[in-house]
C-alpha positions in Angstrom: 0.1 0.3 -0.3 0.9 3.4 -0.9 2.1 5.7 2.0 -0.4 8.9 2.3 2.3 11.5 1.0 2.7 8.9 -2.2 -0.4 8.6 -2.4 -1.2 12.1 -2.4 1.5 12.8 -5.2 -0.1 9.8 -7.2 -3.6 11.8 -7.0 -2.1 15.1 -7.9 -0.2 13.5 -11.2 -3.3 11.7 -12.2 -5.3 14.8 -12.7 -3.0 16.8 -14.0 -1.4 18.7 -11.4 1.9 18.9 -13.2 3.7 21.6 -11.6 2.7 20.7 -8.1 4.4 17.5 -8.8 7.4 19.0 -10.3 8.5 20.8 -7.0 7.8 18.1 -4.8 10.3 17.3 -2.1 12.0 14.4 -2.7 12.5 11.9 0.3 15.8 10.4 1.8 17.5 7.9 -0.3 16.7 5.7 2.4 12.8 5.8 2.0 11.0 2.9 0.4 9.2 5.7 -1.8 12.2 7.7 -2.6 12.0 6.0 -6.2 8.5 6.2 -6.5 8.9 10.2 -5.9 11.9 10.2 -7.9 9.9 8.5 -11.2 6.6 11.0 -10.7 8.9 14.2 -10.3 10.8 13.5 -13.6 7.4 12.9 -15.5 6.1 16.2 -14.1 8.9 17.6 -15.2 8.5 16.3 -18.7 5.5 17.2 -18.6 6.0 21.1 -17.8 8.8 21.9 -20.4 11.8 21.1 -18.1 13.1 17.8 -19.3 16.7 19.1 -18.7 16.1 19.0 -15.3 15.7 15.4 -15.2 19.4 14.6 -16.1 20.0 16.2 -12.5 17.2 14.7 -10.6 18.0 11.4 -11.5 21.5 9.6 -10.6 23.4 8.8 -13.5 24.7 5.5 -12.0 21.0 4.6 -10.9 20.0 0.8 -12.1 15.8 1.4 -11.7 14.7 0.5 -15.3 11.6 3.1 -14.9 13.8 5.6 -13.7 16.8 5.1 -16.7 13.4 5.3 -19.0 12.0 8.7 -17.7 15.9 9.8 -18.4 15.4 8.3 -21.9 12.5 10.4 -22.1 13.5 13.4 -21.2 16.5 13.0 -23.6 13.4 12.5 -26.2 11.8 15.8 -25.9 14.8 17.6 -25.5 15.9 16.3 -29.1 12.8 16.4 -30.2 12.6 20.6 -29.5 16.0 20.9 -30.8 14.6 19.2 -34.4 15.9 16.0 -33.9 14.4 12.8 -34.6 15.4 11.2 -31.2 16.2 8.2 -32.2 18.8 7.4 -29.4 16.5 7.7 -27.1 13.5 5.9 -28.7 16.1 2.8 -29.0 17.0 3.0 -25.1 13.1 3.2 -24.7 12.9 -0.1 -26.7 15.3 -2.0 -25.3 14.1 -1.1 -21.9 10.9 -2.8 -22.9 12.8 -6.0 -24.2 14.7 -6.0 -20.6 11.6 -5.4 -18.4 10.0 -9.0 -19.8 12.6 -10.4 -17.4 12.2 -11.3 -13.9 10.7 -7.7 -12.8 7.9 -7.0 -10.7 4.8 -5.9 -12.8 4.7 -2.2 -12.2 8.3 -1.4 -12.9 7.4 -3.6 -16.1 4.6 -1.2 -17.0 5.9 2.2 -16.0 8.6 1.3 -18.6 6.1 0.4 -20.7 4.3 4.0 -20.5 6.5 6.1 -20.9 8.7 4.2 -23.6 4.7 4.3 -25.3 4.6 8.3 -24.3 7.5 8.6 -26.4 6.4 6.6 -30.0 2.9 8.3 -29.4 4.7 11.5 -29.7 7.1 10.1 -32.3 4.4 9.5 -34.9 4.8 5.8 -33.9 1.2 4.8 -32.8 1.5 1.0 -33.7 4.2 0.5 -32.0 2.7 2.3 -29.1 -0.3 0.3 -28.6 1.6 -2.5 -28.9 4.0 -1.3 -26.1 0.6 -0.9 -24.1 -0.9 -4.3 -24.5 -3.6 -3.6 -26.6 -5.2 -7.0 -27.4 -3.8 -8.5 -24.1 -5.4 -9.8 -21.6 -2.8 -7.2 -20.0 -4.3 -5.1 -16.8 -2.5 -1.5 -16.0 -5.2 1.3 -15.7 -2.9 3.9 -16.9 -2.0 2.4 -20.1 -5.4 1.8 -20.4 -6.1 5.9 -20.0 -2.8 6.8 -22.5 -4.9 3.7 -24.9 -8.1 5.5 -24.7 -6.5 8.9 -25.4 -4.4 7.5 -28.4 -8.3 5.8 -29.8 -10.0 9.2 -29.4 -7.1 11.6 -31.1 -7.7 9.2 -34.2 -11.4 9.4 -33.9 -11.6 5.4 -32.6 -13.9 6.4 -30.1 -15.5 2.8 -30.9 -12.0 1.4 -29.7 -11.6 3.6 -26.9 -15.0 2.7 -25.3 -13.8 -1.2 -25.7 -10.7 -0.6 -23.9 -12.8 1.4 -20.8 -14.8 -2.1 -21.2 -12.1 -4.7 -21.0 -11.0 -2.8 -17.9 -14.3 -2.6 -16.1 -14.0 -5.8 -15.7 -11.3 -5.7 -13.1 -10.1 -2.3 -12.5 -11.3 -0.7 -9.2 -13.2 2.2 -8.8 -10.5 4.9 -8.1 -9.8 8.5 -9.7 -7.9 7.4 -12.8 -10.7 5.2 -14.1 -12.9 8.2 -13.6 -10.6 10.7 -15.5 -11.2 8.2 -18.2 -14.2 8.2 -18.1 -14.3 11.8 -18.3 -11.9 11.4 -20.9 -13.9 9.5 -22.9 -17.2 11.8 -22.3 -15.1 14.7 -24.1 -14.5 12.8 -26.8 -17.8 11.4 -27.9 -20.2 13.6 -26.2 -21.9 11.3 -23.5 -24.9 12.4 -21.9 -23.8 15.6 -23.3 -21.2 16.1 -21.4 -22.4 16.6 -18.2 -21.1 13.6 -16.7 -17.2 14.9 -17.5 -18.2 18.9 -16.4 -19.8 17.0 -12.9 -16.3 15.1 -12.3 -14.3 18.6 -13.4 -15.9 20.6 -10.4 -16.0 17.9 -7.7 -11.7 17.8 -8.1 -11.7 21.4 -8.4 -13.3 21.7 -4.9 -10.7 19.8 -3.4 -7.9 22.6 -3.1 -4.7 20.3 -3.0 -6.1 18.8 -6.4 -6.6 21.6 -8.5 -4.8 22.5 -10.9 -4.6 24.9 -14.3 -5.3 21.6 -16.5 -8.3 20.4 -14.2 -10.2 24.2 -15.0 -9.2 24.4 -18.8 -10.5 20.3 -18.5 -13.7 22.0 -17.5 -13.7 24.9 -19.6 -13.5 22.1 -22.5 -16.5 20.4 -21.2 -18.7 24.0 -20.9 -17.5 24.7 -24.2 -18.9 22.0 -25.9 -22.6 22.3 -23.8 -22.4 25.5 -25.4 -21.6 27.2 -21.5 -19.3 30.0 -24.0 -19.7 32.6 -21.4 -18.8 29.9 -18.2 -16.1 28.4 -20.5 -14.2 31.6 -21.1 -14.1 32.4 -17.1 -12.6 29.3 -16.8 -10.0 30.1 -19.5 -9.0 33.5 -18.6 -8.8 32.4 -14.7 -5.8 29.9 -16.2 -4.5 32.5 -18.7 -3.8 34.5 -15.7 -1.7 32.4 -14.0 1.7 31.0 -15.0 0.7 27.3 -15.8 -1.1 25.3 -18.5 -1.4 28.5 -20.8 -0.7 26.4 -23.7 -4.2 24.3 -23.7 -5.8 27.5 -22.0 -4.7 29.5 -25.4 -6.2 26.9 -27.7 -9.4 26.6 -26.2 -9.8 30.0 -25.9 -9.2 30.7 -29.6 -12.1 28.3 -30.3 -14.1 29.7 -27.7 -13.2 33.6 -28.9 -14.4 31.9 -32.4 -17.7 30.8 -31.0 -19.1 33.7 -28.5 -19.4 37.5 -29.2 -15.7 39.4 -29.4 -14.5 42.2 -30.6 -13.5 42.8 -34.4 -10.1 40.8 -34.9 -10.1 39.2 -30.9 -9.5 35.4 -32.8 -7.4 36.6 -35.0 -5.5 37.7 -32.6 -5.0 35.1 -30.2 -4.6 32.3 -32.8 -1.9 34.6 -34.0 -0.9 34.5 -30.3 -0.8 30.9 -30.0 1.0 29.9 -33.4 3.7 32.3 -32.4 4.6 30.9 -29.2 3.5 27.4 -29.4 3.7 26.5 -33.3 3.6 22.9 -32.8 -0.1 23.0 -31.1 -2.8 20.4 -32.7 -4.7 23.4 -33.7 -1.8 25.4 -35.1 -0.7 22.5 -37.3 -4.4 21.3 -38.3 -5.7 24.8 -39.3 -1.8 25.0 -41.6 -2.7 22.0 -43.1 -6.3 23.3 -44.0 -5.0 26.2 -45.3 -2.5 24.7 -47.3 -4.9 22.8 -48.9 -7.5 25.2 -49.9 -4.4 27.3 -51.3 -3.8 24.4 -53.7 -7.0 23.5 -54.6 -7.7 27.5 -55.2 -5.1 27.3 -57.6 -7.1 24.2 -59.8 -10.2 26.7 -59.6 -11.0 28.1 -62.8 -13.7 30.3 -62.6 -16.0 30.1 -65.6 -16.0 32.6 -68.3 -18.5 35.7 -68.0 -21.4 34.6 -70.3 -23.2 38.0 -71.9 -26.6 38.7 -72.0 -28.1 39.5 -74.7 -31.5 42.1 -74.2 
């Protein structure tokens, strides 16, 4: 059983409070929680764009496979940020996935697989990610299911995402991560008109120790999907007034601005800010691809010659 402190960190990480987890104090090396704290903090640092700090945090001589995987994941993100394909850290993660198939605890095996799967998703290797995360097997790890559900939703396969969730219900305990998966499915499928997802995020925001900008943005998106534009903008602007979660909040705010009543040119200004600060954001990439496609098609279009109308 996890200690009270580790349980709290795990809950925070599950709900996306990465900034808080990135600042946790690591217990003494003699503590039974030492490696787990180190792993959660490393993952939170990567999630908040501070991957470079992971090299300092994780001892170079560590023999813990999950910590090695966290370091390789950090190296991948650093490589990707510099324009490199990051093949070396990806190969390290593949090797670690093979290594954990030997006699290691299941928790360690899944930690490595989840970290590797995260890297494979970022590299666009979705099939490899799904295989690594145990899709199509009888594996039982809820965090892996959470990542698989997100992958399937990202490629518009809500049917497969629901299938993974249904399978997990047969063995998973009703804990916070399972509820989070169900909220994610609700956002991705529109189930119950987004009511359950909105209620889940509102409930978690009521706990100050777990509240985060990620939760606030998630509720803002749920409200946006429900057509509650003003309430959604209130959530998003609260995040934008802080220091964390700015990218996802700004992207959602671009959408809310386009749907609501705003000043002339405000939506364009917000999108310009998003594209300049976060050029790799999915919304930016999607709009640029569609704009390029439109331009290509426009070049092929020939306006019909004018027809003289005789009187």
